[in-house]
N, C-alpha and C positions, 0 to 999 in steps of 0.2 A: 762708636762715639762715647765720650767720657761723660759720666753722670756728674751732677753738681757736687755730690759728696766725694768724688774722686779728684776734684780740683782743690788744690791747696792755696789758700789765701796767703800771699807772701808778706813779709813784714816791712815792705817798702811800697811806695806808690810809683806809678808811671810818670812820665814827664809832665803830664797835665793834671797830676793829682789823682788819677784814676787808680783803683785797686789793680794789683797784678796777681795773676793766678798761675799755678804750675800744674800741668796735667802729669800725674805720676801714679804709678802703682806701688811704689815703695819709697823708702827713705834713704836709699844708698847713693843716689846721684849727687853730682856736684852742687846743683842748685838747692836740693833739699838740705844738704849739709850746711851750705852757706846760710840758708834761711834759719836752720836750727841755731847756728852760731849767732846770727843777728838777733834772733828772739832772746837768746840767753843774755846777750849784752844789754838789750833793751830792758829786760826784767831786772838785771843787776843795777843798771843805772837808775831805774825808777825806785828801787829800794834805797839807794844812796840819796836820792832826791828827797824821799820821804823822811829820812833821818835828818837831812839838812832843814827841811821845812819845820820839823818839830823843834829843832834848835832855834830857828828864827822866831817861831811863835812863842818860845819860852823866854826870850830875852827882851823884855820890856819894850821901850820905844824904838821904832824903826822908821826910816824914811819911806814915804809912799812909793818911791821908785823901787825900793827893795822888795816890797810886796808885789808890785806889778811884774817884776822879773820872775819872782818866785811863782806867781800864778801862771804866767806864760809857760815857764818850764814844766810846771805840774800838769798843765793842760796838754802839752806835747807828750809827756810821759804817760798820762792817762790814755791818750789816743793810741800810743804804741801798745800799752798793756791790753787795751780793749781789742785791738787787731789780733794780738797773740791769742787772747781768749777765744775770739770768734774762730780763728784758724784752727786751733786745737779742738774746739768743740765740734766743729764740722768733721773732724777726722776721728772722733770717737765712734766706736761701733754702736749701732742702734741696740738699745736694751729691750728685752722682752718685757711686756707689761706685767706688773705684779698679778699674781693669781687673784681672780675675782673682779678685776677691772674690765675684762673683756666680755662680761656678761655670763661667764661660766663659773 
């Protein structure tokens, strides 16, 4: 049986919006590579959106719909980046506690 830490949270959702996981022991499989590529694209797009947001905020008056669209896009990008961070965080090896924290 696969433990929780061996399940990779994929950067997309299932048909009903539920998270998708991949049971894997490595990163060489097709779905792992596809997930890596998708994560990289999501991170790149969020960086471009951040640059756009800074431009919009620096240019005086804007229509309310401009800000609504920007906030909607930023919320989607933040959701993607959060999912990538959770997925990658779960795959990090557990660190040993620093000396002295375990009571010795």
